N, C-alpha and C positions, 0 to 999 in steps of 0.2 A: 842649477839645472847640470847634470851630469853630462860629465864629454867623455869623447874615446878614451881620452888621456888618463880620466879615472875609473880606465875599466881595468878587473887584474889582468897581471902580464899570463903570456901565454905559457903555459907549463903543459908541453908534451909527456915529459914522464908523470907527471900528477893527475888523479883524479880530483874535479872540481868538488867542491860543497855545493850543496843544493842552490844556495843564493848566488852563488859565483854563476853556478851553471846557466842560471836564468838571467845572466848581466853580461854574459859574453862578445865580448869587440865583434866590430865588422873583420880584425886581422885573423881571427880564428875562422877557420874553414871547417864545417860541418858536413858529414856526410849521412845521409840517411841509407838503411839498407832498403832496397826495393822491395817491392812485393815478390815480383820476380822470381827475386833469390831466395824467398820464402816458400816459394811455392805457390803462394796465391795469383790469383789471375790480375793482370796490369788493369790500371785505370788511366783513362786519362787525365793527363798531367798531374800525375800521382808525385807523392816525394820523392821518386825515382827519376824522375826526371830532375832534378838538383833548379829546383826553381830557388827563387829568394825569398828569404823571408824576411817582415817587413822591422824596423830598431824595435828591440823591445826596450820598456820606460826603465828609467836608472832604478837601485835600489838604494834603501836608507845606509849610512856609512856606519860602520861599527854593529853590525848586528851581534846577537847576544848567541856565543855559540853553546851549541848544548854541549853534554859530557862527550869524550874521546868515543870514538865510536870505531873500532878497527883503526886504518888508515885514510876514513874519511873524516872531514869538519862539516856538520849538520846543523843549519839552523832554520827549523820549522818558523816559518814564514805568517805572522799575523796578520790581522786588517788591515794593522797599522802600518805594517811593512811596506804595503803596495803605496800609488799615490791615493792622497786624501782628496775629498773634494775642493778641495781650496788647490790643487798644485795643477802645474799646466805643466806637462812631460812634450817633450821632444826631442828625445833623445832618437839618433838613428839607431834602427834595429841591427841585426847582425845578417851579413851577406851572405852566410854560410849558405852548404848545400840542403841543409835540414828546413831552409823557407819552402814554405808553404805556397806562398801566391806572391806574383812581383810585385814589386813596390811600384806601381804606376798611378797614373792618375790622368784623365782624361782632359784635364783642363791645365796638365800643365803646372799645377801647384803641388810640390812632395811635402803638405806639412800635415799635422794628424794633431787634433786635437781632441784631447782626453779627457773629460770631466766627469766629474765620481770619483769609485770604486775601480782601479782598471780589471773589469772582471767582464769583456767586451759579450755584449750579449748577440752581436751578431749582423748589429743593424749599424749602415753606415750612412752619411750621405756622401755625396761630389756634387759639389758647386763652389770651385774653386780651392776650397779644401775639405780634409775629410774627418767628420765629425762622428765620434761614437755614442748615441743618445739612444738611439733604440728604435727608431723608424727608419727604412732607408727611402731616401727623398731622391734617387738617381734616379736623372729623366733618360728616357729612350730605351728605358730596360724592355728586353721583348722574349718571349721564352723560345723554346727549340721547337723545330718542326716538327717533334715525334704529337705531344699533346697537345691542343690547342686550346688555350685559354680563350673565354668571352666575357665580350665586355658585359660592365654593369648594367643591372636593367631592374624594373621594379619587380619582377619574375625570377629574379634569379639572390634574391634574401638569402635561403636557403644555401645556397652555393657560397654566400659571404662569411656568411655566420659558420658553415663548415671547415669555409679556409682558414677564418681566423683561428680556429679550435685547434686546426692543424699547426698552423703554426706556431701556435703557447705550444702543443704540446712537443714539438720540434727545441721549441727553445728549450724547454725542461729538461731533454735530454742532453742539447749541447752544454746547459750548464754542469749538467750532472757530471759529461764526461770532462771539463775542465776540472770541477773540484777533486777527479778519479785520477785526474794526471797528477795534480799535486802530491798525493798519496802514495800515487806510485813513484813517483819521482823522490819523495822521500824515503821510498824503501827501499830506492835501489843505489841510493847514497850512502845508507847504513849499512850496507853489509858489502863483504869483499866479492871482486868477480869473482873467483874461485868457487865461491859459496853459494853462486847464485843458482838458486832451484831450475831445476828441468825442465822446460817450457815456458820459463816465464819470458824470455827474449824473444820469444814467439809471442806468446801473448801482446807483448809491450807492442811491440812493432803492428800486432793484427789493431789491437786496441787503437792506435794512431789514425790507421786507414779508417779504422770507423766512423772515425770523430771527423776525420776531413769530410768524408761522405756527408755526413748528416749537418757540416759548417755549408757547404756546395747546396743542399736542399733548403736549409732556413734561408739563405741569401737569396736562394730564388724567388722561394714562396715571400720574402719580404718584398722584394721587388714586384711582381706581379699585383700584389695587393696594395701597393703605392701606385701603381698604373693603372688600379680599378680592371686587373683581370683577374677572372674567376675561374677555375678548374669546374669539372662534372662533379657533381655529390660523393659519386661512387667510387672516382679516382680519390679525393681526400677521404672518404672514409680507409679506403684500402691502406693510405698515405697512414693515417693518424693510427692504424691496427699493428701497421710495421713499429711505429716510434714507441708503441707502448711495450711492445716486444722488446724491442730494443733497450729502452729504461729498465724494463726488468732486469735484462742482463747486464746491465751497469747499475745496479743494486746489489746483484749477486756480487759483483768483482767487489765492488766497493766494502762489503762485510768480509769478504775474503781478505782484503788487505787492514781493513782495522783490525782483524784479528792477529793479521800476520805482522803487522808495527806491533804489536800490545805483547805478543811473545818476543821480539827483536829486543825490545825493551829491557825486560826480564832477562834476557839471556845475556848481557853483560854484566850481573853478577858473577857469582862463586860456580855455577854450573852452567858459564856462558864456552866452556871447553868440550862440553856434549853435546852442542850444536841442536839447541830445540827448538831453532828454526821454524821453516816451513815445509820441511818433508816429513816432522812429526804431526805437524797439525793436518798437513792435507796430503794424499797422495800424488804421482806424477799425473795421473788420470783426470784431479779435479782440475787444474791448469788448462790439460788437454781439453778438459771437456767445455769449459767457457771460451778458449780461444774458438773451439768448432762452434760455439753459438754465437759468437760476434762473426764469425767468418759468414754464419748461414745469415745472419742478418744484413749483413753487409753486400753481401750478394743481390739481397733482395730489393735492398735501397739502391744499388749502383746503377741502373737505364734511369732512375729517376734526378741521381743526381748527376748524373751525363747530359740529361735534357737541360737543366740548368748553367752545367758550367759550358757547355756549346754555346748558350745563347748570351750570357753573362760577362765570363772570361774571368779570370781570377783575380784581376784587380776589383771587381766588386764581391769578389767572396772573402776576401784577406779579412776584412776588420770583424769577422765571427771568431777568428784564434783566439781565444785567450790565453792569458798568459801560463796558466800550467800545461796547456797544450805545447805551444813554445817551447817551454822549459823542457819538459819531458823528449821533447822532441831533438832537441838539442843534445841532451844526456846521455841519450841513445846511441846517439852519432860518435859521441865521443869515446864511450863504451866501445863503441865497435870497432874503434880506430885501434885502439889500445888490446883488443883482443886480436886485432889482426897481426900489430908487429909483433905482440908475445911470442904469438904461435911461431912467425920468422925465426923470431929468436931462439925458439925451442928447437927448431928443424936444422936450423946449421950449429946449434951447439947443445949435445945431446949432454951433456957433465949436469945441465941444470935439471935434468930426469931424476926421479927415483927408481928403487929397484936395483940398489948395485951390483945384486949378487948375478942378478940375470947377466948384467952386462962383463962382470970379471969374470962369469963363467963363459969360456969360448964356446960359442956353437958350432958342432962339425957341420961343415955344406952337405946338404942333404942329398942323393941322386936324382934327377929329376923323373917324373913320371911319364911314363912311354901314353901316347894317344889312344884313344880306345880302341882296345882292338871287337871285332867280332868275333860272334861266337860260332864254332863249328855248325854248317850248315848241311842238311840233306840233300842237297840238289848236286850241280855239278860245280856251283862257285868255291872257288880255290879255298882249302883250309886255313886258317891262319892260327899262330903259334900263339900260346899265352906266353908273355913275358912274365917273368920271375917279380913275386910279390913286394920284391927288396926296390925293385927299378920303379921311380916314381915321375910323375910327366909335369912336362910346363905347364902353365893354365894359362894364364893371363897379363898384360900390362899393364903395370901396378899404376892406378892411379892414384894421387896426390889427394890425401885424407888432408881436405879442409876445414880448420874451426874457424870460420868467420860464419857469418848470419844464416849466409846461404845454406850451409850445412843443417839444417832444422836438426836432422836426428846426428849431431855429431855428440862425440862419449864427452865433451869437456861442459856437457850440463848436467851432469849426474848430481846426486846430492850428496854423496860422500866423497871426499877428500883423498881416502886410497883409492879408490876407483878410479879418479880423474888421473891422477897420478899413472897408475897403471894403463890405463889407455893411453895415455900419453906416450907411454915408452913403447906403442908399438910402433911408430915413425921411425926410432931409432935403429932397427933393424931389419935388412931387407929379407923375403921370403926366399928359402930353400927351394920351393916346391913349385914356385910359377914360372909361368913362362907366357909366351903369345898368346892373343886370343883367338887371332888369326888362324894360328898354326893348330888349332884345335878344332876351330871348325871347318880349316881346307879339309881337316882326317873325318869327320862327320860326315861333309858332303861328297867326299869320294866315295864314302861306305855306301852312304845313301844314293848314289849315283848307280853304282854296282848292284843294287839289288832290284833297279829296272822298277821302281815303285811304278802304280798307276798303271802298267801292262795287267792283261789275262794270264802271265805265268805265275803256277802254284809253288811256293817255295815253303819250306817249312823250316825253322831254324832251331837250334838246340841251345838252350843258354844256362849259364851256371855263374851265378851270382858271386859265389865263391871262390872264384878264377877270378875277379875283377879287380884293379887296383884299391887299395885302402888305404889309410894312414889315420896312424893313433896319434893324440892332441900330446903335445910334448910339456902340457903343465893341466892341472887341472883347479878348480876352482871353489871357493867355499857357498857357502847358501847365501852367503849376501852379497858379494862378488858373482856369483853364477846369476841370479836374478838381474843384476845391473848386466852382464854380459847379454843375456838371452836380450833384453834390451835392445841396445847396441847394435846386435847381429841381426833382429830384424829393421833396424834402421839403416845399419848398411846394406841388406838387402834390397830394397826399397829407393837407395839410391844408386842402385848397382854400381858400389865401390866392392870391386871384387879383390883387391888388394887387402879391403876391411876387412871381408868376409874371412877370408883366407886366414890371415892372423887373429878373428877372433877365436875360430875353429880351432885353431894351434894353440892356444892357449886358454881352450877349454870350455868356450862356448859350447853348449849341450846341441847338436845336430837335431835330434828328437826331443821333442818339448810340449808336451800337454797345452801348454796355452801360448808358445809364437806360433808353432806350425811354421818353419823356416823353410821348407822344401815347399811346401802350398804357397807361401809367400812368393818365392822366387820364380815361381810360373805364374803368379798372378803378373806381377812384372814383367814376364814373356824375357827371364836374363837366364839362357841355358848354358852359360859358365857359371852363374852360383848355383844351378842346378847340379852342376858337375861337382863342384866342389863341396857342395853339403852331401852329398852321395860319396864321395871321395872318402869324407869323413865318419862317415858308418848313417846317413839318414836311411830311415824305412820308407823305400819308395812305396810303399802300401800304406802309410799312415793315411788317417781320415780327419779332418776339421770337425767343428762344430756338429755343422750340418752335414758330416758324412761324407763330404768330398774328398778324393783320392787327387795325388800331384799328377797321373795319368789320367783320370779324368776330365780334370783343368785343362792339362796339357793340350786334349783332344776339343775342348771349347773355346782354346785361344789359338787354335791350327797352330802349334807349338810341334815342329816335328824333330828340330833337335834335341829338344827337353825330352821328347817320348822316347826317342830313340836310346838315350842314356837311360832313362828311368827302364825300360824293358832289359835292356842288357843287365842293370843291376836289379832284377827281379822283381818288377812291378807285375800285378795280375791283369790281365787286358781283358778278363772275363768278370772281375770284382763288383759288386753293385755298389754305388757312388752316389752322393746327392742324395734329395731331396725325392726325387721320381725313381730313385734306387736303380738308375741304367747304368752299366758295364760300361768304359770306355769304347769297346768295340763297337757295341749298341748305339751309342753316342754318335762315333763317327761314322757308320752306316747308314743311320740314319739322315745326319747332314749331309752326304755324299762329300766328305772329305775322303777321297778315292785314297790317295797318299798313304794317309792315315791308317784306315782300313786297311789295306795292305798290309803296311808294316805291322799291325796288331795282329793280323790273321798268322802272318810269318813267325811269330811269337807266341802261338796258342789261342788265339781268338776264337771261339766259339761263335758258328754263325748256325746253331740250333737250337740257341735259347729265342726265347718270346723276350720284348723290351716290355717298361712298364705299361705302356696300354694295350698289351695282349698283342702287339703285331709280331711276325715273325722276322727276320732279319732282310729275307726278301721283301717281302712286304713293306716294311720301314723303308726300304731302299729306293722304290719304285716311285718317279713324281716325273713331271712333264721335261725335267732336263738331268736325270740320271743319265751316263754315258753307258751304252750298250756292254762295254767293256767289263764297267764294273759287274754287271749282274752275273756276266761270264765266269768271272772272277769268284765272285760269292756260291756260283754253283761249282767251279772248281774245290772250294775249299769243301763241299759236302753241304750247302744247302739244298735240301730237299725243294723241289718244284710244287710238289703237293700238299707239301703242309699247312695246315687251316688255322689263321690267328682264332683269337679269343672269341670272337665275332662269325667263325665261319666261311671267312674268306681266304682265298687262295692268292698268291702272287699273280697267278694268270689273269684273274679276274681284275684286280689291280692294275695290270700293263695297260687291260683292254677302256678301262674307264681312265685310265691318263693318256690315253688314244697313242699308245708307244709300242707300234706294229713290229717296231724293232725287237723289242726285248719280249713279245709273244712269238715272234720266229724262236727268240733265242731259247726260250723255254721248251716251245714246241719241240727244239730239234733237240735238248736234254731232256724230252721224256715228261712234259708235262700232260696231264689228261685233258682234254679238249671238251670230254664229255661228263668229268668231276663238276657234279653241283658246287659252285663256293662262293657266296652261299646260293646262287640260282645258277642253271645253266650257262656255259659261254656264250652261246648265240645271243640271248636276249642282247647282254649289252653290245654286243661287237656289234646288233643291227644297227647302232649310228657313228661304227667305225667300220668303212667298207673295207678298205685293208684287212684288218682283224678277222675282219668276218670272211673273208677269200682263204686266211692264212687256215682258218679254224677249219672250215669247209674241206679245205686241201690234207690237213692233216686227222681227218676221219672224225669231225663231229658230226652227229647224228641229229638231222633236224627233224625227225621223227619223233624225239623227246620233248620237241618245241613246237607244239601245234600250235598255229596262229603266227608263227614267225613271221608270216608273209604281210599280214595284216599290221604288224608291228613297226616293220619297215615302212610299208603304205601310209602310215599315220606320225611317221618322223619325216615323211616328206623326201626321205633317200632314196633316191632313184636306182644310185648305182647298187644300194644293197639289195633293192629290188630284182635288177638285173642278174645280179650275182645267184639268189636264190632260186629264182627261176630258170638260172641255168645249170643249177645243182639238183632240178627237177623239183623244187617243192610246187604243191597244187596251188594255183592263183584262185583257188574256190575254199579254200581251208577256211575253217572260220575261227576266230581267236574269243575264245569265252562260251563259244558257242552261240554269238550273236552277230560277233562284228565281220563282214568280208572285206578283202582289199579294196573290191570294185568301190562298192559304199563307201569304204572312207577316201577311196580319191577322190569321189562328187564330191563328200561333203568337205573335203579341204581343198576344192578347186585346185586339184592338180591333173591339168588335162594332159600334161607329160608322163604320168603314171599311170592315168586314166586310159590312153588309147597304148601305153604298153600293156597293160593288164588285157584288155580285151583283144589287142591282137594277138596275147599268149595263150587265148582259150578259155578268158574266164566268162564264165553264163552271165548274163543280164536279167536272167529270172530268177538268179539265184538268191533269196531272199536273207536279209541281215536283220537287223531290227525291223528296218521295211524293205520293200522293194525297191530296187535299182529307179526304175521309172519314178514309182512315188519320191525317193530321194531327190531327185532332179527336181521336182514340183516344189518341196518342202524346202529344200534348200536355194532356191531361187537358180537353178543349172540349166535351164531349159536348154542352152548350148551343147550339152551333153545329151539330151533327149533323141536328136534325129540318129546320131551313132548307136544308140543303144538299139532303136527299133530298126537300123539297118543291120545291128549282129543280132535281129533275132526277138528284142526285146516287145512283149507281150503287152498292148494299153488296155486292153479289155479281160484282164484275168491278172490280180483281181480287178473287181468292177469297183469303180468311185475314184478313179483316177480323176475326172471333170469335176467333180464333186471339192474332191481337194483342192484343186487349181482355182474352184471358187471362195473355198474358206480361207487359204492362202491370200487370195485379192490378187491374183498373180494374172491381170488381165493378157499378156502376152501368152501364157501358158492356155490358158480355155483358147483364144483363138485359132492357136494352133493344133489346138485338140479339137477343136470342130473342124478345123478344116481336113483332119484325120477321119473326118467321119464318124464322131465318137457322139453316141447316142444323147442328145441332152436332158433325156429324163431317165437314164442310167440313175440308179441309188446307187449308194455305200453299201458297206457292209453293215454300219446301223441302220440304215434305212433314210437316209439323207437325200432326199434328191438337191440337183445343182439349186433351182428355182427356189425351193424355200429355204438353201443355205443364203441364198441371196438374199432374201427375204427378211430373215433373222437378222443378219448384219447389216442389214440396212443400204445394200449396195445396189444405189437407184441403176449405176449404169451397167451392171450387170444383169438386173433386171431385164432392163430394155434388150441387152444382147440375145441373150437367152430366148426370151420372148420373139424375138424375132427371128433367132436362129430355130424355133421348133417348141420350144417348152411348152408343155401341157398344164394349165393351171387348176386344169380339173382332177391330176393325178396329186394323189400327198405325197411328200416326203415324212418329214419328222412330223408335220400336221398339215391339214389342208391350207393352202397358197393363199387362200381369201382370209380364212379365220387368222393367220399370222399377220397378213397385210393391214388390221385393221387397227393396227399400232403406229403405222406411217401412213397418212394419209394419200401423198403421193403414189406411192408402191401399189395402195389399194385403189388408185385410180385407173393406174393402167390394168391392174388385174381385173378387176369390173368391167373393162373394155373389150377383154377380150373371154370377156364369163359367159357361158350361155345361159344359165339361171345360178344369181345367187341366191335366191331364195331355197335352195337345194339345203343350203348347209343350216340348219336349226342353230337359234342364239346366238349370230354372228353379230348382232346388234347389242347384244348384253355384252358380249365380248369387246367391242368398241368402248361399251360406257364402260367397263372395267377398266378397260386403256386408258378411260378420260381422254378421249379422242372424239370431243363434238362433231369436229370436221366427217369426222369417217363413219358417225351417226347420220349425218346428213345425207352422204354419199349413199349409205348402204338404203335409207328410204326411200332416196330419190330412185333407186335401183328396183323399187317395189317391196323389199323385205319389211315386215309387218313387224309395229313397235310392240305389240305383243308378243312376241317369238320370244320361248323362255328357252335359253340353255339348261339342257339337259332335264326339262319340263318342270324345272322349279324356279328359276332365277329369272325374273322378268326385270325389262331394260328398267322400270321404274324402281321397284325395290333396290336396285344393285345400285343406282344413282344416291339414294336415300342413304344405303349403309355407307359407302363409299365417300359421303357427303359434297358430292360433284353438283352443287346447288344451279351452276348453270344449266345443266343437261337436264335435272329436276324441270327448271321451270321451262326449258325446252319439250320435254316430253309431252308437260300436262298441257302446253299451250293449245287449245283448240287449231291454232293459226299454225302450229310446230307439229310437233310430234302425234299430239291430241292421244295419247293414252289416257286408257281409263283409271282415275284414280281410286274409284274402288275393286279394279281386279288385283289378285291376290296375286303374289307372287311365293317368295319364301312367304312371306303373311300380308297380310293387308296394308298398304301402304299408309293408313293412318296407327297403325300399331305399331310399325316398320319406325315412323317419324316418333314415338313416342319414347321407344326402347330406346331409340339411337341419342337420342337428345337429352330426355332427363329432364325437361322442365327449363334447362339452362338456357337453351334459345328454342324458342317458339315459333322461330320464322316460318322453317318450312312446316309443320304444324298447320300453322295459320292460312299457307298457300293452299295447302289440300282443303281446307276445308270452305276457303274460299271459291275454291272448283268445285264445289259438290261434295270434296268426302265426306262419308257418312259414319261418325264414329258408335253408331249403334249396330252398324251391320254386322253378322255374326261369320264366322272362320273357323271350324276343329273347334268349337265351342269358345270361342274368345272373342272381344272387341273394344275397341277403342276404349270404353267407359271402364269394362276392368279393368284394362291396362291402366288409366289414370288413376284410379282409388288403389291398386296395388303399389304404384310408385308413390302413393301420398304424397300428392302434388298440389296443393289447394288452388294455384293460379291456372295450371294446365284444368283442374275441373273446372273452373269457373270460365276458361277460352271455350271448353266444349260446352257449356251450356249455353253461353253467349253465343255461339257461332256454329254450333252444330245441331241444332234444331230442337233440341229438348231430350230429357234421356228417357231410356226405355226401363222403367223400372220391373217390368216383368220378366226380363229376358232373364237365361241363368247359365249359368257357366258349367262345364265338362262335371262339375262336383254339384250341381243344382242348388246353387245360390245363386240371389239376385246380389246387385252393386249395393243396395243399402245393406244386407246382410253382410258382407263383406266387412264394409265401412263400419259396421255395430262390431264387429267382433273385433277388430282392428282398435277399438275406443278411440275412432274419428270421428269427432262428433261436429266438427265443423264439414266433414265432408258430405255428415249426413246431412246436414242442414243442408247443403246446397244441394243434393241431390233431389230431395226433395221440393226444393223451391223449384227446379228443372225439371221435374216431372212432366213428360207429354201428356197435352189432353187429348183425350181417349174423342 
């Protein structure tokens, strides 16, 4: 068993081999660079919190070394190098800062028993000892307060299966991560620190953080599975999908590392000095892409990891950390420490740097650059005298350029040694044309304060970019170094490292580059000083990026006033179209209501007469509910036309009204905005809903005669204040809108008593019709409360006629009573000829029928029909009508109507009132034939019953009853035929050349013919039809021998 004494000695001046890095003892303190320093978001209890790591297992003695590689001795571990299945390892792990999880045990026992190969599967047991076998059996584990697991039941079988599959996917990914850790550690220990490819350090740290998140989730899933707590299937499916994405990223990374290692082994031959390592197989962007992919995966899994980490604690997660992961973490920590110490030595002793020619040649001090001076203005502002172009300005305090892992984009991570040495030499020389950030900022702020931005003062400034301070680089670069310097410049700008930005520009880094866009990068990070430095070294202030965005347009979006003023003084065009929407900087500032920026752009030539990408004028785009009035006045002062229309025909006055900005309306009208210019419609229409705007428009000459119906609109939107303003302005209260709607009827319809009485008191005519008359409007909309006022104001209840019938049709009992109380005739018919009584009968309004009859309605007077004829459909109403009807027999066909309505009770009432059962409707339709035709069998039986109706079964109606029965039922149902025959119906009786025998032969129904033979008293075979044929002749012509036989058998005896 290995002991701490057997560990390799601490060697601060040397790098460890692969196996030595894995076996670092507890005396070696290791530090993992935090995610915060790498620019990544921190996670709870990340490696940056300097937790302790569990002890690493011992390694076999006398490992076989690989061939010499640079200054490292690397031994690739094999399966036998790790603990064999029979070994029981209990060596304490290092307690350095790279420890992932604290070595704790809830039972106070600090012993770990490892069985099998030391490739921890992330499963642990805590019952006195910690054994890595596979399943986590820790008792009392619980989940976080985020997603609440559910206990296992039979119904949870799908969730159990899904959680098992999710755990399997997670374990697969963590195993792949441990395997990749070994490969990455092998590669790190096979190259020199100065040859480390750019981006590899960031990739390694990001990879470790991803593995930590995975280990946390794996431990949590195992614990929940062990305690029979299961998550919903949807959550597990989403988590499983993320694991698969992570596994795909790991596969890409593993393939990259395999090829890099293979290339590195080949490079140790004769071609080794040509450095065919990673930089020739992959570009820098390859590591950046995989780093970005891992970061996205890590962020998507972070919430799940926090859920388990908060509930389980690190002591239950630590067993998932494999040996490869722990070794990689220790090696990275060691490399970070050495790099930091190397950088410190290089800063204190510059004799170790390259480029002796630059150091031997004494650099003359450069004169300071003066603070940016404002160009001559056309107003009363004091003219400034431009300093000589030979004078230089101080820029900023120098930030120390750190080469530690926290500087993600530092220059010490480039592929070429010469580039690294040259960038390192920047630290040895202090800049001769940089000064204080605060001095420059104070100068800009003083100038901005003098401009009085945000006021409505119109100032126009002249700018001459050629008189602005410029600086030519002291060195130029080749194509290879140029690409390196461009990348370093972009990184320095993003880090806001002004000293490095200035040094890179002074050494030849291009300020204008089609692939970097340094000036736009500086604006993106909102670094005014970097913007100034780039412009000082010749950056084009009007350059565009791939999306067509200019620095000035971006400065407007970022509300970066200091950068905007600097860009303008160096010649940035405030009217240049930019971005995907092709809006100019001045249009962007105005549309966003960035008053100070817009004022500044207008001072430097911003055009207020242009249209934006949406086709709106600058004034229209500026107006909203929060736009300062002073801002509109400013735009008008710079020449904006208040009557100019947008692409859709709108004017700014229309926009201000619809935005309820009466202060802006006042400002526009004072600046000669035309209140009668349609834009797109007359201004009074939208102003009706905004009373202050309406008053301003009328005051400034808006012509209401051009808007007929404006009063009705004000009434329909229930704006009484606008109605008052219009009445005061002289608008006719009876003027119709669209030729149909009056203000008074609109107020009745909308139940606005305040507007109703205001209009009525202001001269509105109560008899002026709209779609209907005002009095009728009160009835149809249940507004009886307005009717007395209308009548008092002259409303005529008798013209037009029919208001009482309208009240009955609305079933408006209160209005009927009120109108009857006013003396209206209850028999007065409407324009359509309907009387109140017939309307009440039609609608089955028994109460209204009683009321009308009681108040004098005459049942003998016709409405839409005779009241008694309409009442047969409702026996209770018919009974009331018959009680007051003098002569019911005067109305022919009333019983037939009752039969057609299938109202037997009405038939009985009419018979009781003396109406004849044979009374035909229209002289044709008898009650009996109608009952047969409509199949009202109960009424048929009642009508032919001698004790009931007593109807004659042989009296024709529309035809003979027997013929009607034969035609209606066609032999399918002979009940009605048999009832007629039993009550004396004669099938031989002729009517209009036809009888029942002929009808039976025509139908060809043998059964019916047999019934007529048996119950009809025999056949009269001598009878002829209208064509002169007898029944036998008709049957013979049809070839109906059976019928002929029955006919002959049933011949009547003479």
